[in-house]
A tleap script that builds the chain and sets N, CA, C and O, in Angstrom:
source leaprc.protein.ff14SB
mol = sequence {
  NMET LYS ARG LYS ARG GLY ARG ASN ASN VAL
  VAL THR SER GLU LEU ALA ALA ALA PRO ASP
  ARG THR LYS MET SER ASP ARG LYS ALA ALA
  PHE VAL ILE THR GLU THR ALA ARG SER LEU
  GLY GLN SER ILE ASP ASP LEU ALA LEU ASN
  ARG ASP SER ILE ARG ARG HIE ARG MET ALA
  HIE ARG ALA LYS ARG SER GLU GLN LEU LYS
  GLU GLU PHE LYS CGLY
}
set mol.1.N position { -11.201 -42.305 -15.822 }
set mol.1.CA position { -10.558 -42.187 -14.527 }
set mol.1.C position { -10.264 -40.720 -14.243 }
set mol.1.O position { -9.770 -39.997 -15.109 }
set mol.2.N position { -10.567 -40.294 -13.038 }
set mol.2.CA position { -10.362 -38.900 -12.650 }
set mol.2.C position { -8.879 -38.635 -12.400 }
set mol.2.O position { -8.218 -39.386 -11.682 }
set mol.3.N position { -8.373 -37.577 -12.990 }
set mol.3.CA position { -6.971 -37.206 -12.842 }
set mol.3.C position { -6.760 -36.466 -11.528 }
set mol.3.O position { -7.506 -35.544 -11.198 }
set mol.4.N position { -5.747 -36.873 -10.785 }
set mol.4.CA position { -5.458 -36.224 -9.508 }
set mol.4.C position { -4.505 -35.070 -9.723 }
set mol.4.O position { -3.705 -35.064 -10.658 }
set mol.5.N position { -4.603 -34.118 -8.861 }
set mol.5.CA position { -3.735 -32.955 -8.876 }
set mol.5.C position { -2.317 -33.353 -8.487 }
set mol.5.O position { -2.118 -34.316 -7.747 }
set mol.6.N position { -1.340 -32.615 -8.983 }
set mol.6.CA position { 0.047 -32.875 -8.620 }
set mol.6.C position { 0.269 -32.725 -7.133 }
set mol.6.O position { -0.418 -31.945 -6.473 }
set mol.7.N position { 1.217 -33.461 -6.607 }
set mol.7.CA position { 1.434 -33.448 -5.166 }
set mol.7.C position { 2.849 -33.037 -4.775 }
set mol.7.O position { 3.125 -32.845 -3.591 }
set mol.8.N position { 3.736 -32.901 -5.729 }
set mol.8.CA position { 5.109 -32.524 -5.414 }
set mol.8.C position { 5.206 -31.020 -5.209 }
set mol.8.O position { 4.885 -30.231 -6.097 }
set mol.9.N position { 5.654 -30.646 -4.028 }
set mol.9.CA position { 5.767 -29.236 -3.693 }
set mol.9.C position { 7.102 -28.691 -4.194 }
set mol.9.O position { 8.147 -29.297 -3.954 }
set mol.10.N position { 7.077 -27.569 -4.876 }
set mol.10.CA position { 8.309 -26.957 -5.374 }
set mol.10.C position { 8.515 -25.558 -4.808 }
set mol.10.O position { 9.516 -24.911 -5.116 }
set mol.11.N position { 7.596 -25.087 -3.997 }
set mol.11.CA position { 7.669 -23.720 -3.491 }
set mol.11.C position { 8.487 -23.697 -2.202 }
set mol.11.O position { 8.056 -24.214 -1.171 }
set mol.12.N position { 9.665 -23.094 -2.273 }
set mol.12.CA position { 10.518 -22.923 -1.098 }
set mol.12.C position { 10.200 -21.580 -0.461 }
set mol.12.O position { 9.449 -20.782 -1.021 }
set mol.13.N position { 10.769 -21.334 0.703 }
set mol.13.CA position { 10.509 -20.050 1.362 }
set mol.13.C position { 11.082 -18.896 0.541 }
set mol.13.O position { 10.494 -17.815 0.502 }
set mol.14.N position { 12.219 -19.112 -0.112 }
set mol.14.CA position { 12.804 -18.063 -0.952 }
set mol.14.C position { 11.924 -17.790 -2.176 }
set mol.14.O position { 11.733 -16.644 -2.583 }
set mol.15.N position { 11.397 -18.869 -2.747 }
set mol.15.CA position { 10.516 -18.706 -3.904 }
set mol.15.C position { 9.199 -18.053 -3.500 }
set mol.15.O position { 8.621 -17.305 -4.288 }
set mol.16.N position { 8.716 -18.317 -2.300 }
set mol.16.CA position { 7.490 -17.689 -1.817 }
set mol.16.C position { 7.709 -16.205 -1.538 }
set mol.16.O position { 6.786 -15.402 -1.677 }
set mol.17.N position { 8.933 -15.839 -1.142 }
set mol.17.CA position { 9.224 -14.446 -0.817 }
set mol.17.C position { 9.384 -13.574 -2.061 }
set mol.17.O position { 9.099 -12.377 -2.016 }
set mol.18.N position { 9.830 -14.152 -3.150 }
set mol.18.CA position { 10.095 -13.361 -4.359 }
set mol.18.C position { 8.858 -12.616 -4.877 }
set mol.18.O position { 8.962 -11.422 -5.155 }
set mol.19.N position { 7.702 -13.259 -5.018 }
set mol.19.CA position { 6.518 -12.507 -5.464 }
set mol.19.C position { 6.077 -11.442 -4.462 }
set mol.19.O position { 5.506 -10.422 -4.850 }
set mol.20.N position { 6.340 -11.674 -3.173 }
set mol.20.CA position { 6.006 -10.668 -2.164 }
set mol.20.C position { 6.858 -9.419 -2.345 }
set mol.20.O position { 6.364 -8.296 -2.237 }
set mol.21.N position { 8.140 -9.627 -2.620 }
set mol.21.CA position { 9.035 -8.479 -2.796 }
set mol.21.C position { 8.671 -7.660 -4.025 }
set mol.21.O position { 8.892 -6.449 -4.053 }
set mol.22.N position { 8.119 -8.306 -5.032 }
set mol.22.CA position { 7.757 -7.596 -6.265 }
set mol.22.C position { 6.276 -7.227 -6.318 }
set mol.22.O position { 5.790 -6.716 -7.328 }
set mol.23.N position { 5.556 -7.494 -5.208 }
set mol.23.CA position { 4.121 -7.181 -5.100 }
set mol.23.C position { 3.301 -7.842 -6.209 }
set mol.23.O position { 2.431 -7.217 -6.816 }
set mol.24.N position { 3.597 -9.119 -6.459 }
set mol.24.CA position { 2.919 -9.898 -7.492 }
set mol.24.C position { 1.730 -10.631 -6.868 }
set mol.24.O position { 1.831 -11.138 -5.750 }
set mol.25.N position { 0.627 -10.687 -7.572 }
set mol.25.CA position { -0.551 -11.394 -7.070 }
set mol.25.C position { -0.305 -12.901 -7.069 }
set mol.25.O position { 0.615 -13.390 -7.725 }
set mol.26.N position { -1.138 -13.630 -6.326 }
set mol.26.CA position { -1.004 -15.081 -6.271 }
set mol.26.C position { -1.219 -15.704 -7.644 }
set mol.26.O position { -0.526 -16.651 -8.018 }
set mol.27.N position { -2.160 -15.182 -8.377 }
set mol.27.CA position { -2.459 -15.717 -9.708 }
set mol.27.C position { -1.280 -15.516 -10.661 }
set mol.27.O position { -0.914 -16.422 -11.408 }
set mol.28.N position { -0.694 -14.325 -10.627 }
set mol.28.CA position { 0.462 -14.052 -11.482 }
set mol.28.C position { 1.666 -14.879 -11.054 }
set mol.28.O position { 2.420 -15.367 -11.895 }
set mol.29.N position { 1.846 -15.034 -9.744 }
set mol.29.CA position { 2.957 -15.847 -9.232 }
set mol.29.C position { 2.808 -17.298 -9.683 }
set mol.29.O position { 3.791 -17.929 -10.072 }
set mol.30.N position { 1.593 -17.829 -9.636 }
set mol.30.CA position { 1.354 -19.201 -10.077 }
set mol.30.C position { 1.696 -19.346 -11.553 }
set mol.30.O position { 2.299 -20.342 -11.953 }
set mol.31.N position { 1.324 -18.378 -12.356 }
set mol.31.CA position { 1.624 -18.424 -13.787 }
set mol.31.C position { 3.124 -18.407 -14.026 }
set mol.31.O position { 3.634 -19.212 -14.805 }
set mol.32.N position { 3.837 -17.501 -13.368 }
set mol.32.CA position { 5.283 -17.372 -13.573 }
set mol.32.C position { 6.014 -18.629 -13.105 }
set mol.32.O position { 6.901 -19.123 -13.802 }
set mol.33.N position { 5.653 -19.147 -11.941 }
set mol.33.CA position { 6.318 -20.341 -11.415 }
set mol.33.C position { 6.029 -21.548 -12.301 }
set mol.33.O position { 6.920 -22.359 -12.553 }
set mol.34.N position { 4.802 -21.671 -12.772 }
set mol.34.CA position { 4.440 -22.785 -13.651 }
set mol.34.C position { 5.222 -22.732 -14.951 }
set mol.34.O position { 5.765 -23.746 -15.389 }
set mol.35.N position { 5.285 -21.570 -15.566 }
set mol.35.CA position { 6.012 -21.447 -16.834 }
set mol.35.C position { 7.512 -21.643 -16.642 }
set mol.35.O position { 8.186 -22.176 -17.524 }
set mol.36.N position { 8.033 -21.220 -15.507 }
set mol.36.CA position { 9.452 -21.437 -15.215 }
set mol.36.C position { 9.741 -22.926 -15.074 }
set mol.36.O position { 10.717 -23.428 -15.632 }
set mol.37.N position { 8.898 -23.630 -14.332 }
set mol.37.CA position { 9.080 -25.074 -14.169 }
set mol.37.C position { 8.978 -25.792 -15.513 }
set mol.37.O position { 9.755 -26.703 -15.797 }
set mol.38.N position { 8.017 -25.378 -16.336 }
set mol.38.CA position { 7.851 -25.994 -17.651 }
set mol.38.C position { 9.088 -25.754 -18.518 }
set mol.38.O position { 9.539 -26.661 -19.217 }
set mol.39.N position { 9.637 -24.545 -18.477 }
set mol.39.CA position { 10.806 -24.242 -19.307 }
set mol.39.C position { 12.049 -24.987 -18.830 }
set mol.39.O position { 12.986 -25.194 -19.602 }
set mol.40.N position { 12.058 -25.392 -17.559 }
set mol.40.CA position { 13.179 -26.172 -17.032 }
set mol.40.C position { 12.993 -27.670 -17.239 }
set mol.40.O position { 13.806 -28.472 -16.779 }
set mol.41.N position { 11.921 -28.045 -17.931 }
set mol.41.CA position { 11.705 -29.436 -18.290 }
set mol.41.C position { 10.929 -30.257 -17.285 }
set mol.41.O position { 10.892 -31.482 -17.398 }
set mol.42.N position { 10.305 -29.620 -16.303 }
set mol.42.CA position { 9.514 -30.346 -15.317 }
set mol.42.C position { 8.146 -30.708 -15.888 }
set mol.42.O position { 7.600 -29.992 -16.728 }
set mol.43.N position { 7.606 -31.823 -15.422 }
set mol.43.CA position { 6.250 -32.205 -15.792 }
set mol.43.C position { 5.285 -31.450 -14.880 }
set mol.43.O position { 5.265 -31.684 -13.671 }
set mol.44.N position { 4.508 -30.573 -15.432 }
set mol.44.CA position { 3.592 -29.731 -14.660 }
set mol.44.C position { 2.517 -30.568 -13.958 }
set mol.44.O position { 2.021 -30.178 -12.901 }
set mol.45.N position { 2.159 -31.704 -14.536 }
set mol.45.CA position { 1.108 -32.540 -13.954 }
set mol.45.C position { 1.503 -33.124 -12.600 }
set mol.45.O position { 0.633 -33.464 -11.798 }
set mol.46.N position { 2.795 -33.243 -12.338 }
set mol.46.CA position { 3.263 -33.827 -11.088 }
set mol.46.C position { 3.460 -32.797 -9.978 }
set mol.46.O position { 3.675 -33.168 -8.824 }
set mol.47.N position { 3.389 -31.514 -10.314 }
set mol.47.CA position { 3.698 -30.457 -9.358 }
set mol.47.C position { 2.436 -29.830 -8.783 }
set mol.47.O position { 1.421 -29.708 -9.469 }
set mol.48.N position { 2.511 -29.437 -7.527 }
set mol.48.CA position { 1.395 -28.760 -6.857 }
set mol.48.C position { 1.546 -27.262 -7.096 }
set mol.48.O position { 2.049 -26.532 -6.241 }
set mol.49.N position { 1.109 -26.821 -8.251 }
set mol.49.CA position { 1.223 -25.410 -8.612 }
set mol.49.C position { -0.141 -24.875 -9.011 }
set mol.49.O position { -0.596 -25.071 -10.137 }
set mol.50.N position { -0.773 -24.211 -8.088 }
set mol.50.CA position { -2.006 -23.503 -8.384 }
set mol.50.C position { -2.088 -22.302 -7.450 }
set mol.50.O position { -1.278 -22.169 -6.533 }
set mol.51.N position { -3.041 -21.450 -7.675 }
set mol.51.CA position { -3.132 -20.210 -6.912 }
set mol.51.C position { -3.250 -20.463 -5.415 }
set mol.51.O position { -2.618 -19.772 -4.615 }
set mol.52.N position { -4.044 -21.437 -5.039 }
set mol.52.CA position { -4.253 -21.708 -3.608 }
set mol.52.C position { -3.005 -22.257 -2.931 }
set mol.52.O position { -2.696 -21.869 -1.804 }
set mol.53.N position { -2.284 -23.152 -3.598 }
set mol.53.CA position { -1.072 -23.694 -2.976 }
set mol.53.C position { 0.000 -22.612 -2.864 }
set mol.53.O position { 0.722 -22.559 -1.869 }
set mol.54.N position { 0.110 -21.753 -3.873 }
set mol.54.CA position { 1.061 -20.641 -3.820 }
set mol.54.C position { 0.683 -19.708 -2.666 }
set mol.54.O position { 1.552 -19.260 -1.919 }
set mol.55.N position { -0.595 -19.422 -2.525 }
set mol.55.CA position { -1.060 -18.526 -1.451 }
set mol.55.C position { -0.743 -19.095 -0.070 }
set mol.55.O position { -0.265 -18.374 0.806 }
set mol.56.N position { -1.006 -20.387 0.124 }
set mol.56.CA position { -0.724 -21.026 1.415 }
set mol.56.C position { 0.764 -20.933 1.757 }
set mol.56.O position { 1.124 -20.642 2.898 }
set mol.57.N position { 1.620 -21.179 0.776 }
set mol.57.CA position { 3.061 -21.121 1.026 }
set mol.57.C position { 3.517 -19.696 1.308 }
set mol.57.O position { 4.381 -19.479 2.159 }
set mol.58.N position { 2.952 -18.732 0.610 }
set mol.58.CA position { 3.322 -17.339 0.854 }
set mol.58.C position { 2.895 -16.901 2.249 }
set mol.58.O position { 3.651 -16.217 2.939 }
set mol.59.N position { 1.702 -17.284 2.668 }
set mol.59.CA position { 1.215 -16.916 3.995 }
set mol.59.C position { 2.058 -17.586 5.087 }
set mol.59.O position { 2.361 -16.964 6.106 }
set mol.60.N position { 2.432 -18.840 4.877 }
set mol.60.CA position { 3.266 -19.542 5.858 }
set mol.60.C position { 4.641 -18.880 5.955 }
set mol.60.O position { 5.193 -18.737 7.046 }
set mol.61.N position { 5.188 -18.480 4.808 }
set mol.61.CA position { 6.487 -17.806 4.813 }
set mol.61.C position { 6.398 -16.473 5.553 }
set mol.61.O position { 7.293 -16.137 6.327 }
set mol.62.N position { 5.340 -15.720 5.326 }
set mol.62.CA position { 5.166 -14.432 6.002 }
set mol.62.C position { 5.083 -14.620 7.513 }
set mol.62.O position { 5.689 -13.858 8.265 }
set mol.63.N position { 4.336 -15.631 7.964 }
set mol.63.CA position { 4.200 -15.885 9.395 }
set mol.63.C position { 5.540 -16.288 10.009 }
set mol.63.O position { 5.896 -15.834 11.096 }
set mol.64.N position { 6.272 -17.139 9.308 }
set mol.64.CA position { 7.580 -17.575 9.792 }
set mol.64.C position { 8.551 -16.404 9.875 }
set mol.64.O position { 9.279 -16.260 10.857 }
set mol.65.N position { 8.558 -15.577 8.849 }
set mol.65.CA position { 9.460 -14.413 8.822 }
set mol.65.C position { 9.067 -13.409 9.907 }
set mol.65.O position { 9.935 -12.792 10.524 }
set mol.66.N position { 7.792 -13.248 10.137 }
set mol.66.CA position { 7.317 -12.348 11.178 }
set mol.66.C position { 7.811 -12.797 12.547 }
set mol.66.O position { 8.260 -11.973 13.344 }
set mol.67.N position { 7.734 -14.092 12.826 }
set mol.67.CA position { 8.222 -14.625 14.091 }
set mol.67.C position { 9.725 -14.412 14.231 }
set mol.67.O position { 10.207 -14.084 15.316 }
set mol.68.N position { 10.468 -14.596 13.140 }
set mol.68.CA position { 11.916 -14.383 13.185 }
set mol.68.C position { 12.231 -12.923 13.515 }
set mol.68.O position { 13.113 -12.645 14.328 }
set mol.69.N position { 11.526 -12.012 12.896 }
set mol.69.CA position { 11.766 -10.591 13.139 }
set mol.69.C position { 11.416 -10.206 14.581 }
set mol.69.O position { 12.117 -9.402 15.196 }
set mol.70.N position { 10.342 -10.772 15.116 }
set mol.70.CA position { 9.969 -10.493 16.511 }
set mol.70.C position { 11.042 -10.981 17.467 }
set mol.70.O position { 11.374 -10.295 18.434 }
set mol.71.N position { 11.593 -12.173 17.201 }
set mol.71.CA position { 12.650 -12.709 18.062 }
set mol.71.C position { 13.913 -11.862 17.969 }
set mol.71.O position { 14.574 -11.631 18.981 }
set mol.72.N position { 14.255 -11.400 16.781 }
set mol.72.CA position { 15.435 -10.545 16.615 }
set mol.72.C position { 15.249 -9.217 17.336 }
set mol.72.O position { 16.195 -8.673 17.905 }
set mol.73.N position { 14.038 -8.704 17.308 }
set mol.73.CA position { 13.761 -7.420 17.942 }
set mol.73.C position { 13.848 -7.534 19.466 }
set mol.73.O position { 14.335 -6.620 20.131 }
set mol.74.N position { 13.378 -8.647 20.014 }
set mol.74.CA position { 13.439 -8.858 21.463 }
set mol.74.C position { 14.882 -8.933 21.956 }
set mol.74.O position { 15.204 -8.469 23.050 }
set mol.75.N position { 15.746 -9.530 21.125 }
set mol.75.CA position { 17.144 -9.737 21.523 }
set mol.75.C position { 17.868 -8.461 21.641 }
set mol.75.O position { 19.055 -8.453 21.967 }
savepdb mol mol.pdb
quit
């Protein structure tokens, strides 16, 4: 039977912003987040933690933050 990828999302906007602030690559961010989750006792098989999912969340956070900054600037 083919094993499915984890589907539980653990990447919050704050967690997506942290690697951006430290200029960490998506691959390194995925490694750090995965090892952190594992050390906290999470089952890695249930979590959606890979380079592509981390990248998508980081890009979405950047777009959201950009819109917030534009609105603040207009005000």
